[in-house]
All heavy atoms as an XYZ file, in Angstrom:
635
protein
N      71.276    -56.705     19.920
C      70.896    -56.935     21.294
C      70.766    -55.653     22.047
O      69.895    -55.434     22.792
C      71.936    -57.894     21.908
C      71.640    -58.263     23.291
S      70.180    -59.291     23.408
C      70.254    -59.775     25.047
N      71.727    -54.766     21.810
C      71.734    -53.500     22.548
C      70.503    -52.643     22.098
O      69.890    -51.991     22.950
C      73.041    -52.691     22.269
C      73.173    -51.346     22.974
C      73.136    -51.619     24.526
C      74.434    -50.673     22.624
N      70.125    -52.756     20.826
C      68.966    -52.016     20.338
C      67.706    -52.473     21.033
O      66.832    -51.734     21.346
C      68.824    -52.198     18.845
C      69.840    -51.391     18.052
O      70.448    -50.513     18.571
N      70.084    -51.807     16.806
N      67.602    -53.768     21.306
C      66.442    -54.339     22.004
C      66.341    -53.821     23.443
O      65.288    -53.488     23.921
C      66.477    -55.868     22.024
C      66.179    -56.470     20.724
C      66.108    -57.929     20.797
N      66.258    -58.583     19.521
C      66.291    -59.845     19.326
N      66.297    -60.689     20.373
N      66.422    -60.350     18.142
N      67.505    -53.721     24.074
C      67.562    -53.273     25.452
C      67.128    -51.776     25.494
O      66.380    -51.388     26.371
C      68.956    -53.445     26.064
C      69.216    -54.939     26.202
C      69.086    -52.755     27.421
C      70.635    -55.333     26.580
N      67.657    -51.023     24.590
C      67.287    -49.583     24.509
C      65.836    -49.421     24.238
O      65.113    -48.621     24.828
C      68.182    -48.854     23.483
C      69.614    -48.820     23.946
C      67.593    -47.428     23.221
C      70.570    -48.273     22.898
N      65.286    -50.186     23.259
C      63.845    -50.147     22.923
C      62.979    -50.544     24.188
O      61.973    -49.862     24.423
C      63.531    -50.971     21.753
N      63.441    -51.532     24.853
C      62.703    -51.947     26.057
C      62.686    -50.875     27.174
O      61.710    -50.613     27.842
C      63.291    -53.286     26.620
C      62.601    -53.858     27.803
C      61.126    -54.217     27.445
C      63.291    -55.135     28.290
N      63.860    -50.222     27.327
C      63.979    -49.163     28.340
C      63.075    -47.995     27.958
O      62.417    -47.412     28.837
C      65.383    -48.721     28.438
N      63.009    -47.628     26.669
C      62.154    -46.523     26.295
C      60.697    -46.897     26.438
O      59.906    -46.093     26.960
C      62.467    -46.183     24.758
C      63.844    -45.552     24.676
C      61.392    -45.231     24.215
C      64.334    -45.330     23.249
N      60.300    -48.147     26.131
C      58.948    -48.544     26.321
C      58.562    -48.553     27.798
O      57.472    -48.086     28.162
C      58.729    -49.986     25.744
O      59.088    -49.959     24.345
C      57.293    -50.429     25.911
N      59.454    -48.992     28.625
C      59.202    -49.021     30.106
C      59.007    -47.594     30.621
O      58.126    -47.349     31.459
C      60.347    -49.728     30.806
N      59.841    -46.682     30.163
C      59.706    -45.278     30.570
C      58.388    -44.682     30.110
O      57.776    -43.929     30.843
C      60.908    -44.470     30.012
N      57.944    -45.011     28.913
C      56.692    -44.491     28.364
C      55.552    -45.010     29.210
O      54.581    -44.274     29.503
C      56.573    -44.830     26.984
N      55.581    -46.282     29.550
C      54.470    -46.865     30.335
C      54.445    -46.245     31.703
O      53.405    -45.959     32.249
C      54.628    -48.423     30.410
C      53.734    -48.974     31.460
C      54.414    -49.010     29.087
N      55.605    -45.983     32.321
C      55.668    -45.396     33.650
C      55.126    -43.997     33.607
O      54.584    -43.487     34.615
C      57.105    -45.456     34.170
N      55.311    -43.276     32.466
C      54.866    -41.881     32.373
C      53.436    -41.760     31.979
O      52.928    -40.652     31.899
C      55.780    -41.159     31.379
N      52.754    -42.826     31.743
C      51.309    -42.789     31.311
C      50.479    -42.177     32.481
O      50.617    -42.604     33.605
C      50.790    -44.211     31.002
O      51.603    -44.763     30.000
C      49.351    -44.160     30.548
N      49.686    -41.200     32.145
C      48.933    -40.529     33.219
C      47.885    -41.459     33.829
O      47.422    -42.426     33.247
C      48.217    -39.363     32.515
C      48.292    -39.727     31.098
C      49.418    -40.606     30.834
N      47.567    -41.139     35.078
C      46.597    -41.957     35.831
C      45.256    -41.995     35.117
O      44.532    -42.980     35.143
C      46.405    -41.402     37.260
C      45.315    -42.098     37.984
C      47.702    -41.490     38.007
N      44.907    -40.960     34.428
C      43.618    -40.908     33.722
C      43.501    -42.016     32.688
O      42.409    -42.550     32.418
C      43.441    -39.547     33.053
N      44.622    -42.422     32.096
C      44.561    -43.505     31.118
C      44.375    -44.824     31.795
O      43.818    -45.753     31.230
C      45.896    -43.486     30.312
N      44.832    -44.997     33.030
C      44.753    -46.252     33.694
C      43.406    -46.447     34.429
O      42.932    -47.513     34.644
C      45.881    -46.412     34.706
N      42.794    -45.298     34.859
C      41.569    -45.409     35.620
C      40.366    -45.625     34.692
O      40.306    -45.055     33.647
C      41.396    -44.097     36.387
N      39.436    -46.508     35.090
C      38.309    -46.678     34.258
C      37.403    -45.434     34.298
O      37.115    -44.890     35.339
C      37.585    -47.869     34.915
C      38.060    -47.877     36.317
C      39.448    -47.252     36.296
N      36.986    -45.015     33.099
C      36.160    -43.811     33.018
C      34.850    -44.199     32.345
O      34.839    -44.789     31.291
C      36.824    -42.733     32.125
C      35.951    -41.577     31.921
C      38.149    -42.263     32.781
N      33.761    -43.824     32.989
C      32.416    -44.053     32.458
C      31.834    -42.675     32.283
O      31.811    -41.843     33.237
C      31.579    -44.862     33.455
O      30.226    -44.746     33.082
N      31.439    -42.365     31.060
C      30.882    -41.074     30.764
C      29.553    -40.824     31.439
O      29.069    -39.710     31.497
C      30.745    -40.884     29.259
S      32.327    -40.631     28.454
N      28.924    -41.890     32.071
C      27.696    -41.715     32.767
C      27.919    -41.683     34.284
O      27.429    -40.870     34.975
C      26.686    -42.816     32.414
C      26.253    -42.771     30.982
C      25.274    -43.903     30.702
C      24.935    -43.791     29.199
N      23.969    -44.883     28.823
N      28.747    -42.643     34.774
C      28.877    -42.773     36.210
C      29.885    -41.805     36.812
O      29.666    -41.216     37.878
C      29.297    -44.257     36.533
C      29.591    -44.426     38.003
C      28.276    -45.228     36.065
N      31.052    -41.623     36.173
C      32.125    -40.785     36.721
C      31.657    -39.368     36.954
O      31.937    -38.830     38.042
C      33.371    -40.834     35.775
O      33.742    -42.214     35.593
C      34.505    -40.064     36.358
N      30.972    -38.678     36.028
C      30.533    -37.329     36.305
C      29.635    -37.276     37.529
O      29.717    -36.327     38.331
C      29.800    -36.877     35.012
C      30.347    -37.757     33.994
C      30.687    -39.073     34.605
N      28.742    -38.251     37.654
C      27.838    -38.208     38.783
C      28.579    -38.381     40.135
O      28.250    -37.731     41.105
C      26.793    -39.301     38.661
N      29.579    -39.241     40.094
C      30.376    -39.428     41.313
C      31.097    -38.156     41.702
O      31.157    -37.818     42.865
C      31.400    -40.585     41.137
C      30.768    -41.921     41.016
C      31.746    -43.012     40.676
O      32.668    -42.805     39.913
N      31.556    -44.184     41.240
N      31.694    -37.475     40.702
C      32.405    -36.283     40.963
C      31.489    -35.184     41.447
O      31.785    -34.440     42.374
C      33.239    -35.825     39.726
C      34.347    -36.871     39.417
C      33.852    -34.476     39.972
C      35.084    -36.579     38.141
N      30.250    -35.106     40.852
C      29.308    -34.086     41.312
C      28.908    -34.313     42.752
O      28.765    -33.397     43.546
C      28.086    -34.146     40.402
C      28.313    -33.407     39.138
C      26.940    -33.086     38.443
N      27.173    -32.291     37.246
C      27.388    -32.793     36.068
N      27.307    -34.095     35.858
N      27.598    -32.007     35.030
N      28.718    -35.547     43.126
C      28.341    -35.888     44.514
C      29.444    -35.485     45.454
O      29.177    -34.875     46.505
C      28.080    -37.417     44.650
O      27.001    -37.766     43.779
C      27.688    -37.789     46.075
N      30.683    -35.755     45.088
C      31.838    -35.402     45.891
C      31.972    -33.838     45.962
O      32.263    -33.323     47.061
C      33.058    -35.987     45.326
C      34.340    -35.927     46.143
C      34.146    -36.617     47.508
C      35.534    -36.577     45.396
N      31.706    -33.158     44.841
C      31.786    -31.708     44.863
C      30.724    -31.069     45.751
O      31.030    -30.068     46.475
C      31.658    -31.187     43.461
N      29.518    -31.592     45.714
C      28.460    -31.096     46.591
C      28.784    -31.259     48.057
O      28.501    -30.341     48.851
C      27.163    -31.795     46.295
C      26.521    -31.446     44.951
C      25.335    -32.288     44.602
O      24.819    -33.011     45.457
O      24.850    -32.176     43.466
N      29.404    -32.388     48.407
C      29.792    -32.607     49.754
C      30.930    -31.666     50.211
O      30.940    -31.219     51.376
C      30.184    -34.038     49.960
N      31.841    -31.421     49.298
C      33.013    -30.561     49.689
C      32.699    -29.071     49.666
O      33.025    -28.363     50.574
C      34.189    -30.855     48.706
C      35.401    -30.094     49.123
C      36.616    -30.500     48.373
C      37.806    -29.702     48.871
N      39.056    -30.162     48.478
N      32.024    -28.651     48.591
C      31.682    -27.211     48.462
C      32.931    -26.331     48.246
O      34.042    -26.816     48.224
N      32.744    -25.056     48.078
C      33.839    -24.111     47.942
C      34.269    -23.864     46.499
O      33.640    -24.387     45.534
N      35.316    -23.123     46.349
C      35.826    -22.718     45.066
C      36.364    -23.905     44.251
O      36.151    -23.981     43.058
C      36.933    -21.689     45.223
C      37.447    -21.056     43.963
C      38.489    -20.022     44.176
O      38.420    -19.293     45.209
O      39.399    -19.891     43.348
N      37.064    -24.829     44.904
C      37.556    -26.013     44.227
C      36.468    -26.835     43.680
O      36.557    -27.409     42.582
C      38.488    -26.828     45.150
C      39.860    -26.207     45.332
O      40.233    -25.367     44.525
O      40.552    -26.600     46.268
N      35.322    -26.945     44.359
C      34.208    -27.706     43.947
C      33.587    -27.041     42.683
O      33.225    -27.750     41.758
C      33.169    -27.827     45.046
N      33.549    -25.732     42.625
C      33.038    -25.041     41.456
C      33.912    -25.288     40.256
O      33.386    -25.539     39.157
C      32.908    -23.534     41.752
O      32.147    -23.315     42.916
C      32.426    -22.767     40.579
N      35.224    -25.229     40.437
C      36.172    -25.505     39.337
C      36.000    -26.949     38.872
O      36.048    -27.232     37.702
C      37.598    -25.264     39.800
C      37.922    -23.826     40.051
C      39.363    -23.651     40.523
C      39.716    -22.253     40.877
N      41.074    -22.125     41.402
N      35.831    -27.883     39.842
C      35.712    -29.278     39.473
C      34.423    -29.516     38.643
O      34.443    -30.293     37.689
C      35.677    -30.137     40.746
N      33.324    -28.846     39.022
C      32.094    -29.005     38.283
C      32.245    -28.468     36.837
O      31.641    -29.029     35.886
C      30.938    -28.286     38.977
C      30.514    -28.953     40.310
C      29.514    -28.092     41.070
C      29.986    -30.372     40.039
N      33.031    -27.405     36.644
C      33.268    -26.897     35.316
C      34.055    -27.898     34.494
O      33.793    -28.113     33.295
C      34.007    -25.610     35.358
C      33.138    -24.396     35.801
C      33.901    -23.103     35.847
C      33.059    -21.992     36.436
N      33.771    -20.754     36.554
N      35.048    -28.559     35.125
C      35.830    -29.626     34.449
C      34.947    -30.793     34.072
O      35.115    -31.409     33.030
C      36.983    -30.056     35.296
C      38.148    -29.043     35.462
C      39.133    -29.473     36.565
C      38.878    -28.913     34.140
N      34.004    -31.122     34.935
C      33.079    -32.236     34.648
C      32.210    -31.868     33.471
O      32.032    -32.719     32.583
C      32.161    -32.556     35.926
C      31.036    -33.462     35.510
C      33.031    -33.158     36.995
N      31.726    -30.662     33.369
C      30.921    -30.202     32.234
C      31.733    -30.331     30.933
O      31.206    -30.792     29.897
C      30.435    -28.821     32.402
O      29.507    -28.714     33.477
N      32.972    -29.930     30.994
C      33.851    -30.020     29.824
C      34.062    -31.483     29.451
O      34.036    -31.866     28.291
C      35.234    -29.336     30.126
O      35.008    -27.991     30.466
C      36.120    -29.426     28.864
N      34.271    -32.319     30.499
C      34.455    -33.781     30.247
C      33.248    -34.373     29.589
O      33.363    -35.214     28.710
N      32.040    -33.981     30.061
C      30.782    -34.506     29.483
C      30.686    -34.115     28.008
O      30.237    -34.866     27.138
C      29.630    -34.081     30.248
C      29.463    -34.788     31.591
C      28.360    -34.244     32.458
O      28.118    -32.988     32.452
O      27.714    -35.105     33.080
N      31.103    -32.873     27.708
C      31.038    -32.450     26.247
C      32.039    -33.241     25.446
O      31.745    -33.637     24.323
C      31.394    -30.906     26.203
N      33.191    -33.542     26.026
C      34.179    -34.416     25.317
C      33.650    -35.803     25.155
O      33.837    -36.434     24.089
C      35.512    -34.464     26.075
C      36.294    -33.105     26.027
C      37.402    -33.136     27.062
C      36.856    -32.900     24.601
N      32.946    -36.307     26.135
C      32.268    -37.700     26.003
C      31.297    -37.631     24.811
O      31.250    -38.593     24.048
C      31.601    -38.042     27.276
S      32.671    -38.691     28.554
N      30.533    -36.594     24.737
C      29.515    -36.449     23.653
C      30.175    -36.396     22.305
O      29.634    -36.854     21.294
C      28.655    -35.213     23.862
N      31.429    -35.886     22.273
C      32.165    -35.788     21.030
C      33.049    -37.040     20.764
O      33.860    -37.088     19.910
C      33.091    -34.560     21.052
N      32.795    -38.112     21.592
C      33.486    -39.355     21.508
C      34.994    -39.212     21.723
O      35.819    -39.862     21.056
C      33.196    -40.036     20.162
C      33.461    -41.561     20.196
O      33.331    -42.107     21.311
O      33.808    -42.162     19.169
N      35.370    -38.332     22.666
C      36.766    -38.209     23.052
C      36.906    -38.641     24.490
O      37.167    -37.836     25.427
C      37.183    -36.715     22.894
N      36.679    -39.908     24.745
C      36.651    -40.505     26.087
C      38.040    -40.313     26.819
O      38.046    -40.068     27.995
C      36.251    -41.976     26.057
C      36.001    -42.555     27.386
C      35.447    -43.932     27.210
C      35.092    -44.553     28.568
N      34.544    -45.846     28.472
N      39.137    -40.459     26.087
C      40.433    -40.308     26.767
C      40.621    -38.900     27.275
O      41.036    -38.652     28.364
C      41.530    -40.647     25.718
C      42.933    -40.497     26.351
C      43.434    -41.496     27.147
C      43.687    -39.383     26.005
C      44.704    -41.381     27.712
C      44.945    -39.307     26.590
C      45.467    -40.274     27.387
N      40.277    -37.894     26.435
C      40.394    -36.525     26.883
C      39.421    -36.206     28.002
O      39.725    -35.424     28.918
C      40.176    -35.569     25.697
C      41.226    -35.653     24.610
C      42.653    -35.307     25.083
O      42.771    -34.390     25.939
O      43.576    -35.975     24.639
N      38.231    -36.784     27.935
C      37.263    -36.568     29.008
C      37.786    -37.182     30.349
O      37.666    -36.531     31.410
C      35.936    -37.317     28.669
N      38.470    -38.301     30.254
C      39.106    -38.916     31.437
C      40.114    -37.958     32.036
O      40.209    -37.908     33.282
N      40.819    -37.247     31.257
C      41.785    -36.236     31.803
C      41.070    -35.167     32.567
O      41.521    -34.756     33.658
C      42.609    -35.638     30.645
C      43.632    -36.490     29.989
C      44.357    -35.741     28.923
C      45.357    -36.551     28.170
N      45.993    -35.785     27.125
N      39.969    -34.682     32.030
C      39.212    -33.635     32.749
C      38.618    -34.142     34.042
O      38.673    -33.470     35.065
C      38.080    -33.057     31.836
C      38.589    -32.377     30.565
C      39.470    -31.187     30.902
C      39.957    -30.529     29.673
N      40.938    -29.471     29.910
N      38.094    -35.400     33.969
C      37.563    -35.982     35.187
C      38.631    -36.201     36.252
O      38.411    -35.963     37.446
C      36.847    -37.331     34.867
C      35.660    -37.178     33.981
C      35.301    -38.203     33.121
C      34.841    -36.033     33.998
C      34.198    -38.111     32.278
C      33.723    -35.903     33.158
C      33.420    -36.943     32.312
N      39.821    -36.608     35.827
C      40.926    -36.799     36.710
C      41.357    -35.434     37.402
O      41.637    -35.392     38.576
C      42.096    -37.396     36.034
N      41.369    -34.410     36.605
C      41.714    -33.060     37.139
C      40.627    -32.651     38.143
O      40.981    -32.079     39.198
C      41.757    -32.020     36.007
C      42.937    -32.202     35.121
C      42.860    -31.207     33.886
O      41.828    -30.657     33.621
N      43.958    -31.081     33.228
N      39.379    -32.872     37.868
C      38.289    -32.554     38.762
C      38.415    -33.332     40.090
O      38.270    -32.766     41.174
C      36.927    -32.792     38.105
N      38.735    -34.602     39.966
C      38.864    -35.438     41.203
C      40.002    -34.936     42.033
O      39.923    -34.890     43.248
C      39.077    -36.870     40.809
N      41.090    -34.593     41.361
C      42.303    -34.073     42.103
C      41.958    -32.791     42.810
O      42.426    -32.584     43.978
C      43.431    -33.866     41.115
C      44.757    -33.692     41.751
C      45.901    -33.836     40.800
C      47.180    -33.961     41.528
N      48.287    -34.385     40.678
N      41.189    -31.905     42.195
C      40.805    -30.647     42.896
C      39.984    -30.960     44.136
O      40.024    -30.199     45.110
C      39.921    -29.809     41.958
C      40.661    -28.908     40.959
C      39.660    -28.308     40.030
C      41.448    -27.838     41.695
N      39.246    -32.103     44.118
C      38.444    -32.469     45.266
C      39.181    -33.291     46.274
O      38.577    -33.803     47.211
C      37.186    -33.149     44.792
C      36.294    -32.260     43.919
C      35.191    -33.095     43.266
C      35.759    -31.117     44.632
N      40.493    -33.488     46.065
C      41.318    -34.213     47.039
C      41.291    -35.692     46.911
O      41.596    -36.414     47.904
N      41.002    -36.232     45.722
C      40.996    -37.700     45.533
C      41.624    -37.945     44.171
O      41.898    -37.051     43.384
C      39.668    -38.276     45.677
O      39.741    -39.671     45.741
C      38.675    -37.831     44.602
N      41.769    -39.243     43.880
C      42.160    -39.684     42.579
C      41.039    -40.295     41.843
O      40.110    -40.816     42.464
C      43.297    -40.716     42.712
C      44.591    -40.160     43.322
C      45.285    -39.171     42.488
O      45.254    -39.268     41.212
O      45.903    -38.222     43.008
N      41.061    -40.258     40.518
C      40.006    -40.824     39.704
C      39.792    -42.321     40.004
O      38.699    -42.768     40.074
C      40.286    -40.570     38.244
C      39.207    -40.898     37.203
C      38.030    -40.048     37.511
C      39.692    -40.624     35.825
N      40.900    -43.039     40.213
C      40.769    -44.463     40.482
C      40.074    -44.772     41.803
O      39.569    -45.859     41.997
C      42.184    -45.093     40.479
N      40.021    -43.851     42.743
C      39.419    -44.045     44.009
C      37.844    -43.797     43.932
O      37.184    -44.113     44.911
C      40.021    -43.127     45.056
N      37.370    -43.188     42.865
C      35.970    -42.840     42.831
C      34.996    -43.986     42.949
O      34.012    -43.918     43.668
C      35.679    -42.043     41.551
C      36.155    -40.598     41.592
C      35.838    -39.899     40.259
C      35.576    -39.821     42.755
N      35.258    -45.160     42.326
C      34.293    -46.235     42.523
C      34.174    -46.662     43.957
O      33.091    -47.013     44.429
C      34.853    -47.358     41.698
C      35.625    -46.674     40.606
C      36.188    -45.436     41.304
N      35.233    -46.611     44.667
C      35.224    -46.975     46.154
C      34.379    -45.925     46.929
O      33.714    -46.305     47.914
C      36.626    -47.022     46.682
N      34.361    -44.708     46.491
C      33.607    -43.670     47.153
C      32.130    -43.914     46.995
O      31.332    -43.776     47.876
C      33.991    -42.270     46.597
C      35.403    -41.920     47.109
C      33.042    -41.222     47.120
C      35.937    -40.678     46.448
N      31.782    -44.382     45.750
C      30.340    -44.597     45.483
C      29.759    -45.858     46.147
O      28.568    -46.057     46.165
N      30.573    -46.707     46.733
C      30.079    -47.952     47.282
C      29.768    -47.842     48.745
O      30.159    -47.018     49.512
C      31.111    -49.059     47.180
C      31.274    -49.405     45.679
C      32.356    -50.480     45.491
O      33.119    -50.847     46.424
N      32.460    -50.966     44.257
């Protein structure tokens, strides 16, 4: 019984530590376009860095590494002052 409780606690901790990029829906076609639009509106050095991260994310998408691409897109969104999960709301 104690082993089950410990296993449950470890699983709960792992789920809580899951990055936002894993939870946010990532589209290799839509997400880069949304981030680019946001970067153009913001401008500046952070926008330039975000665009580089988007390019890297697109390369990862092409290599079928969608999870890793999601991390890059999340970093880019954060540089632009938003979260990846908020991007669909921005596009509407």
